[in-house]
C-alpha positions in Angstrom: 60.2 -19.1 210.3 62.5 -21.0 213.3 62.8 -19.5 217.0 65.9 -20.7 218.6 63.4 -20.5 221.9 61.6 -23.2 220.9 64.1 -26.0 221.7 64.6 -28.3 219.5 65.5 -28.6 215.2 67.0 -30.3 213.0 69.0 -29.6 209.8 66.1 -28.9 207.4 65.6 -25.9 209.8 68.5 -24.2 209.3 68.4 -23.7 205.6 65.4 -21.0 205.7 66.2 -19.6 209.3 64.9 -16.2 210.3 65.9 -15.7 213.9 63.7 -13.8 216.1 63.5 -12.7 219.3 60.6 -12.6 222.1 57.9 -10.2 221.3 57.3 -10.0 225.1 61.0 -9.1 225.3 62.0 -6.3 227.7 65.6 -5.0 228.4 64.8 -4.0 231.7 62.4 -7.0 232.3 59.8 -9.6 231.0 62.1 -12.0 229.2 64.9 -10.2 229.8 67.2 -9.1 226.7 70.5 -10.6 228.7 68.5 -13.8 228.5 67.8 -14.2 225.0 71.6 -13.6 224.2 72.4 -16.4 226.4 69.6 -18.5 224.7 71.2 -17.8 221.7 74.6 -18.6 222.3 73.2 -22.1 223.3 71.4 -22.5 220.1 74.7 -21.9 218.7 76.1 -24.6 220.1 73.3 -27.0 219.3 73.6 -25.5 215.3 77.1 -26.3 215.4 76.2 -29.7 216.5 73.7 -30.2 214.0 75.8 -28.8 210.6 79.4 -28.0 211.6 81.2 -24.8 213.0 82.0 -23.3 209.5 77.8 -24.3 208.3 77.1 -22.5 211.4 79.2 -19.3 211.6 77.8 -19.0 208.0 74.1 -19.4 208.8 74.4 -16.9 211.8 75.9 -14.6 209.7 73.6 -14.6 206.5 70.4 -15.1 208.8 67.8 -12.0 209.6 67.5 -11.0 213.3 64.3 -8.8 213.9 64.9 -6.6 217.2 61.3 -5.6 219.0 62.3 -4.7 222.4 62.1 -1.5 224.6 58.4 -0.6 224.9 57.4 -3.2 227.4 60.1 -1.3 229.7 57.5 1.6 229.7 54.1 -0.1 229.2 55.0 -2.6 232.4 57.5 -0.9 234.2 57.6 3.1 233.6 54.5 4.3 233.3 53.3 2.1 236.2 56.1 3.0 238.4 56.2 6.2 240.3 59.7 5.0 241.9 61.0 5.1 238.5 59.4 8.3 237.0 60.9 10.1 240.2 64.0 9.0 240.0 63.9 9.2 236.3 62.4 11.7 234.0 61.1 10.2 230.1 64.2 11.7 228.6 66.2 10.4 230.9 64.5 6.9 231.0 64.7 6.9 227.2 68.6 7.6 227.1 68.7 4.8 229.8 66.8 2.9 227.1 68.5 3.6 224.3 72.0 2.9 226.1 71.2 -0.7 227.1 69.2 -1.3 223.0 73.1 -0.2 222.2 74.4 -2.6 224.4 72.1 -5.7 223.1 73.1 -4.5 219.0 76.5 -5.0 220.0 76.6 -8.3 221.8 74.7 -9.5 218.9 76.7 -8.3 216.7 79.9 -9.7 218.6 77.7 -13.3 218.8 77.7 -12.8 214.7 74.4 -11.4 213.5 75.2 -8.8 211.1 71.6 -8.6 209.1 69.1 -6.6 211.8 65.6 -5.3 211.5 65.7 -2.7 214.5 61.8 -1.9 215.0 61.2 1.0 217.1 58.5 1.7 219.5 54.6 1.5 218.3 52.0 3.8 219.3 52.0 3.1 222.7 49.5 5.3 223.9 46.7 4.2 221.1 46.6 0.2 223.2 43.5 0.0 225.1 45.1 -1.0 228.8 46.9 2.2 228.0 44.0 4.6 227.3 42.0 2.6 229.9 44.5 3.4 232.9 46.0 7.1 231.6 43.3 8.2 229.5 40.4 10.7 230.8 36.9 8.7 232.2 35.5 7.6 229.0 38.3 8.3 226.7 38.4 7.2 223.2 41.5 8.8 222.1 45.2 7.8 222.1 46.7 9.0 225.3 49.0 11.4 223.2 51.3 12.4 225.9 52.8 8.3 226.0 52.7 8.3 222.1 54.8 11.8 222.2 57.6 9.7 224.5 57.8 7.1 222.0 58.2 9.4 218.8 61.0 11.0 220.6 62.4 7.7 222.0 62.3 6.8 217.7 63.9 9.8 216.5 66.9 9.0 218.6 66.8 5.3 217.7 66.9 6.6 213.9 69.8 9.0 214.1 71.7 6.0 216.3 71.5 3.3 213.7 74.1 4.6 211.2 76.4 4.8 214.0 76.0 1.5 215.0 75.9 0.2 211.5 79.4 2.4 210.6 80.8 0.9 214.1 79.8 -2.7 213.9 82.4 -4.3 211.0 79.9 -6.0 207.9 76.6 -5.3 209.6 73.4 -3.9 207.4 70.5 -2.2 210.1 67.8 -1.4 209.0 65.1 0.9 211.4 61.4 -0.4 211.1 58.7 2.2 212.3 56.1 0.0 214.3 54.3 3.5 214.9 52.7 5.3 211.9 50.9 2.2 210.6 49.2 1.1 214.1 48.2 4.7 214.7 46.8 5.3 211.4 44.8 1.9 211.4 44.0 3.6 215.2 42.5 7.0 213.9 41.2 5.8 210.3 40.0 2.2 210.9 37.8 2.6 208.1 40.4 3.2 205.3 42.1 0.0 206.8 39.1 -2.4 206.7 38.5 -2.2 210.2 35.0 -1.2 212.2 36.5 -1.5 216.2 39.8 0.3 217.5 38.7 1.3 221.1 37.7 -1.9 222.0 39.2 -5.2 221.8 38.1 -8.4 220.3 38.6 -10.1 224.0 38.2 -8.9 227.4 35.8 -7.4 229.6 35.5 -3.6 230.6 34.7 -0.8 228.7 37.5 -1.2 226.5 37.5 -4.9 226.9 41.0 -4.4 228.7 40.5 -6.7 231.6 43.3 -9.5 231.0 44.8 -12.0 228.3 42.4 -14.2 226.5 42.0 -16.4 223.8 39.1 -17.3 221.2 37.7 -19.9 223.6 37.0 -17.2 226.0 33.6 -16.0 226.6 33.0 -13.0 225.4 35.7 -13.3 222.7 34.3 -11.6 219.2 33.3 -13.4 216.2 35.4 -12.0 214.1 38.8 -10.6 214.9 39.8 -9.1 211.6 37.1 -5.9 212.2 39.3 -5.3 215.4 42.7 -3.6 215.4 43.0 -5.2 219.3 42.5 -8.6 220.0 42.9 -8.2 223.6 44.0 -5.0 226.6 47.6 -5.2 224.8 48.1 -6.8 221.2 46.8 -6.1 218.2 44.8 -8.9 215.7 46.7 -11.2 213.3 45.2 -9.1 210.6 47.5 -5.7 211.8 50.1 -8.1 212.7 50.2 -9.6 209.0 49.8 -5.8 207.4 52.5 -5.1 209.2 54.8 -7.6 208.1 53.9 -7.4 204.3 55.0 -3.9 204.9 57.9 -5.0 206.5 58.7 -8.2 204.3 58.7 -5.5 201.5 61.1 -3.3 202.9 63.4 -6.0 204.7 63.7 -7.7 200.9 64.8 -4.5 199.4 67.2 -3.4 201.8 69.0 -6.4 202.4 68.7 -8.1 198.8 67.1 -11.3 199.3 66.1 -13.7 196.7 62.5 -13.3 196.8 62.0 -16.7 194.5 63.6 -18.5 197.2 
């Protein structure tokens, strides 16, 4: 997988390219979506300089774009910002984020993208940080009112995607469910081979949610594969692998990719 964010590439990179946006993208903050579009435009110029304009246009059109955006606008913005909450109801904020998501997809299409896998929101109420901050004292279950917001957003997103595809010439847009598998892993861990859901592999406190960490941080678990979450916000590699495998199967079928390559 080649990410245009890595800054340099050679002619070998482009042959099997999958373009991906940053996992930390927010439509309003973090790594803003518009900044990523700007970086993508810069990448297109570099690619054309390596392989020529015609080949570059073909590569851009045939590449697969995975879009995962918007949930950080809630986790790192709306949920912790009383001013925003007083200005927008959750339904209104959903509409705002979806409007910006629409603009992002349109701009990506304008830049030459045609094949897009668009992720809905995950079960954000099951993230350890959200349980610690918004759950009751000692709560170990998901914060279901936040999950309800995610489900409402996903329902609206699923309804919009066919409309986007109808209006964007030559586009192929696939909705990818980011909610169901993570939710099931959290609530039925043994079914998926996990032993710990409420506590993260790395961190401190009742739910191990104190900050970001890595394998060298004191207190990090010895076997992350048994945990659903690695730190306060991010699932473990085992979880991501299973989600990626599920997406891969759906994308190869939908986009008619040759699995022999």
